[in-house]
PyMOL CGO cylinders between C-alpha atoms (Angstrom):
from pymol import cmd
from pymol.cgo import CYLINDER

trace = [
    CYLINDER, 4.76, 11.75, -15.68, 2.34, 10.75, -12.86, 0.3, 1, 1, 1, 1, 1, 1,
    CYLINDER, 2.34, 10.75, -12.86, 0.42, 7.51, -13.51, 0.3, 1, 1, 1, 1, 1, 1,
    CYLINDER, 0.42, 7.51, -13.51, -2.99, 7.16, -11.39, 0.3, 1, 1, 1, 1, 1, 1,
    CYLINDER, -2.99, 7.16, -11.39, -2.72, 5.66, -7.71, 0.3, 1, 1, 1, 1, 1, 1,
    CYLINDER, -2.72, 5.66, -7.71, -6.05, 4.38, -6.68, 0.3, 1, 1, 1, 1, 1, 1,
    CYLINDER, -6.05, 4.38, -6.68, -6.77, 1.88, -3.11, 0.3, 1, 1, 1, 1, 1, 1,
    CYLINDER, -6.77, 1.88, -3.11, -8.47, -1.53, -3.85, 0.3, 1, 1, 1, 1, 1, 1,
    CYLINDER, -8.47, -1.53, -3.85, -10.05, -3.67, -0.45, 0.3, 1, 1, 1, 1, 1, 1,
    CYLINDER, -10.05, -3.67, -0.45, -9.74, -7.20, -0.73, 0.3, 1, 1, 1, 1, 1, 1,
    CYLINDER, -9.74, -7.20, -0.73, -11.03, -9.75, 1.06, 0.3, 1, 1, 1, 1, 1, 1,
    CYLINDER, -11.03, -9.75, 1.06, -8.31, -11.86, 3.37, 0.3, 1, 1, 1, 1, 1, 1,
    CYLINDER, -8.31, -11.86, 3.37, -6.13, -14.54, 1.81, 0.3, 1, 1, 1, 1, 1, 1,
    CYLINDER, -6.13, -14.54, 1.81, -7.42, -17.08, 4.73, 0.3, 1, 1, 1, 1, 1, 1,
    CYLINDER, -7.42, -17.08, 4.73, -10.77, -19.04, 4.10, 0.3, 1, 1, 1, 1, 1, 1,
    CYLINDER, -10.77, -19.04, 4.10, -13.09, -18.96, 6.21, 0.3, 1, 1, 1, 1, 1, 1,
    CYLINDER, -13.09, -18.96, 6.21, -11.50, -15.99, 7.93, 0.3, 1, 1, 1, 1, 1, 1,
    CYLINDER, -11.50, -15.99, 7.93, -14.12, -13.10, 6.52, 0.3, 1, 1, 1, 1, 1, 1,
    CYLINDER, -14.12, -13.10, 6.52, -12.90, -10.61, 9.61, 0.3, 1, 1, 1, 1, 1, 1,
    CYLINDER, -12.90, -10.61, 9.61, -9.42, -9.97, 7.64, 0.3, 1, 1, 1, 1, 1, 1,
    CYLINDER, -9.42, -9.97, 7.64, -9.07, -7.00, 4.39, 0.3, 1, 1, 1, 1, 1, 1,
    CYLINDER, -9.07, -7.00, 4.39, -6.28, -6.31, 2.83, 0.3, 1, 1, 1, 1, 1, 1,
    CYLINDER, -6.28, -6.31, 2.83, -5.99, -2.89, 1.43, 0.3, 1, 1, 1, 1, 1, 1,
    CYLINDER, -5.99, -2.89, 1.43, -3.96, -2.40, -1.64, 0.3, 1, 1, 1, 1, 1, 1,
    CYLINDER, -3.96, -2.40, -1.64, -2.48, 0.65, -3.15, 0.3, 1, 1, 1, 1, 1, 1,
    CYLINDER, -2.48, 0.65, -3.15, -2.49, -0.07, -6.77, 0.3, 1, 1, 1, 1, 1, 1,
    CYLINDER, -2.49, -0.07, -6.77, -1.17, 2.26, -10.08, 0.3, 1, 1, 1, 1, 1, 1,
    CYLINDER, -1.17, 2.26, -10.08, -3.21, 1.70, -12.91, 0.3, 1, 1, 1, 1, 1, 1,
    CYLINDER, -3.21, 1.70, -12.91, -0.98, 0.60, -16.64, 0.3, 1, 1, 1, 1, 1, 1,
    CYLINDER, -0.98, 0.60, -16.64, -1.29, 0.73, -19.86, 0.3, 1, 1, 1, 1, 1, 1,
    CYLINDER, -1.29, 0.73, -19.86, -3.04, -3.06, -19.43, 0.3, 1, 1, 1, 1, 1, 1,
    CYLINDER, -3.04, -3.06, -19.43, -4.45, -3.14, -16.00, 0.3, 1, 1, 1, 1, 1, 1,
    CYLINDER, -4.45, -3.14, -16.00, -3.00, -2.16, -13.15, 0.3, 1, 1, 1, 1, 1, 1,
    CYLINDER, -3.00, -2.16, -13.15, 0.32, -3.23, -10.68, 0.3, 1, 1, 1, 1, 1, 1,
    CYLINDER, 0.32, -3.23, -10.68, 0.70, -3.24, -6.60, 0.3, 1, 1, 1, 1, 1, 1,
    CYLINDER, 0.70, -3.24, -6.60, 2.50, -0.41, -4.60, 0.3, 1, 1, 1, 1, 1, 1,
    CYLINDER, 2.50, -0.41, -4.60, 1.94, -1.56, -0.96, 0.3, 1, 1, 1, 1, 1, 1,
    CYLINDER, 1.94, -1.56, -0.96, -0.47, -3.63, 0.77, 0.3, 1, 1, 1, 1, 1, 1,
    CYLINDER, -0.47, -3.63, 0.77, -1.67, -4.19, 4.06, 0.3, 1, 1, 1, 1, 1, 1,
    CYLINDER, -1.67, -4.19, 4.06, -3.80, -6.69, 5.91, 0.3, 1, 1, 1, 1, 1, 1,
    CYLINDER, -3.80, -6.69, 5.91, -5.94, -5.62, 8.92, 0.3, 1, 1, 1, 1, 1, 1,
    CYLINDER, -5.94, -5.62, 8.92, -8.37, -7.03, 10.96, 0.3, 1, 1, 1, 1, 1, 1,
    CYLINDER, -8.37, -7.03, 10.96, -11.36, -6.06, 11.37, 0.3, 1, 1, 1, 1, 1, 1,
    CYLINDER, -11.36, -6.06, 11.37, -12.76, -8.55, 14.24, 0.3, 1, 1, 1, 1, 1, 1,
    CYLINDER, -12.76, -8.55, 14.24, -13.46, -5.47, 17.29, 0.3, 1, 1, 1, 1, 1, 1,
    CYLINDER, -13.46, -5.47, 17.29, -13.56, -2.23, 14.90, 0.3, 1, 1, 1, 1, 1, 1,
    CYLINDER, -13.56, -2.23, 14.90, -15.59, -0.99, 12.56, 0.3, 1, 1, 1, 1, 1, 1,
    CYLINDER, -15.59, -0.99, 12.56, -14.46, -2.25, 9.02, 0.3, 1, 1, 1, 1, 1, 1,
    CYLINDER, -14.46, -2.25, 9.02, -14.00, 1.33, 7.71, 0.3, 1, 1, 1, 1, 1, 1,
    CYLINDER, -14.00, 1.33, 7.71, -12.28, 2.64, 10.50, 0.3, 1, 1, 1, 1, 1, 1,
    CYLINDER, -12.28, 2.64, 10.50, -9.81, -0.92, 10.49, 0.3, 1, 1, 1, 1, 1, 1,
    CYLINDER, -9.81, -0.92, 10.49, -9.55, 0.32, 6.42, 0.3, 1, 1, 1, 1, 1, 1,
    CYLINDER, -9.55, 0.32, 6.42, -9.08, 4.14, 7.12, 0.3, 1, 1, 1, 1, 1, 1,
    CYLINDER, -9.08, 4.14, 7.12, -6.05, 3.01, 9.76, 0.3, 1, 1, 1, 1, 1, 1,
    CYLINDER, -6.05, 3.01, 9.76, -4.47, 1.03, 7.28, 0.3, 1, 1, 1, 1, 1, 1,
    CYLINDER, -4.47, 1.03, 7.28, -4.36, 3.35, 4.19, 0.3, 1, 1, 1, 1, 1, 1,
    CYLINDER, -4.36, 3.35, 4.19, -2.77, 5.59, 6.92, 0.3, 1, 1, 1, 1, 1, 1,
    CYLINDER, -2.77, 5.59, 6.92, -0.10, 3.12, 7.67, 0.3, 1, 1, 1, 1, 1, 1,
    CYLINDER, -0.10, 3.12, 7.67, 0.77, 2.77, 3.80, 0.3, 1, 1, 1, 1, 1, 1,
    CYLINDER, 0.77, 2.77, 3.80, 0.85, 6.71, 3.05, 0.3, 1, 1, 1, 1, 1, 1,
    CYLINDER, 0.85, 6.71, 3.05, 3.27, 7.15, 5.63, 0.3, 1, 1, 1, 1, 1, 1,
    CYLINDER, 3.27, 7.15, 5.63, 5.23, 3.91, 4.92, 0.3, 1, 1, 1, 1, 1, 1,
    CYLINDER, 5.23, 3.91, 4.92, 5.34, 5.83, 1.01, 0.3, 1, 1, 1, 1, 1, 1,
    CYLINDER, 5.34, 5.83, 1.01, 6.13, 9.00, 2.24, 0.3, 1, 1, 1, 1, 1, 1,
    CYLINDER, 6.13, 9.00, 2.24, 8.72, 7.77, 4.81, 0.3, 1, 1, 1, 1, 1, 1,
    CYLINDER, 8.72, 7.77, 4.81, 10.40, 5.39, 1.46, 0.3, 1, 1, 1, 1, 1, 1,
    CYLINDER, 10.40, 5.39, 1.46, 10.07, 8.85, -0.49, 0.3, 1, 1, 1, 1, 1, 1,
    CYLINDER, 10.07, 8.85, -0.49, 11.95, 10.85, 1.72, 0.3, 1, 1, 1, 1, 1, 1,
    CYLINDER, 11.95, 10.85, 1.72, 14.68, 8.56, 1.79, 0.3, 1, 1, 1, 1, 1, 1,
    CYLINDER, 14.68, 8.56, 1.79, 14.83, 8.35, -1.44, 0.3, 1, 1, 1, 1, 1, 1,
    CYLINDER, 14.83, 8.35, -1.44, 15.14, 12.24, -1.79, 0.3, 1, 1, 1, 1, 1, 1,
    CYLINDER, 15.14, 12.24, -1.79, 17.92, 11.82, 0.79, 0.3, 1, 1, 1, 1, 1, 1,
    CYLINDER, 17.92, 11.82, 0.79, 20.17, 9.43, -1.21, 0.3, 1, 1, 1, 1, 1, 1,
    CYLINDER, 20.17, 9.43, -1.21, 18.89, 9.49, -4.67, 0.3, 1, 1, 1, 1, 1, 1,
    CYLINDER, 18.89, 9.49, -4.67, 19.03, 7.27, -7.08, 0.3, 1, 1, 1, 1, 1, 1,
    CYLINDER, 19.03, 7.27, -7.08, 22.70, 7.44, -8.67, 0.3, 1, 1, 1, 1, 1, 1,
    CYLINDER, 22.70, 7.44, -8.67, 24.85, 4.62, -8.92, 0.3, 1, 1, 1, 1, 1, 1,
    CYLINDER, 24.85, 4.62, -8.92, 27.50, 4.10, -6.64, 0.3, 1, 1, 1, 1, 1, 1,
    CYLINDER, 27.50, 4.10, -6.64, 30.78, 5.19, -6.98, 0.3, 1, 1, 1, 1, 1, 1,
    CYLINDER, 30.78, 5.19, -6.98, 33.55, 2.86, -8.19, 0.3, 1, 1, 1, 1, 1, 1,
    CYLINDER, 33.55, 2.86, -8.19, 37.07, 3.26, -6.43, 0.3, 1, 1, 1, 1, 1, 1,
]
cmd.load_cgo(trace, "trace")
């Protein structure tokens, strides 16, 4: 069963620094949501929308790479000798 995933964009972690944004991929759960992946971007020299889309592409690529590795490796336990 695939749970619903959604994006959340939050301000940076540092106070008085408004040029940072955190892009989060989250998954809805029964009581709230859980963080799956997060990427921080600086929006000093680019439009915030462009920076957010770039961060989303990075997160999607990272998730696709992790899924591909898991598909090859599988999730079976190691064999004991």
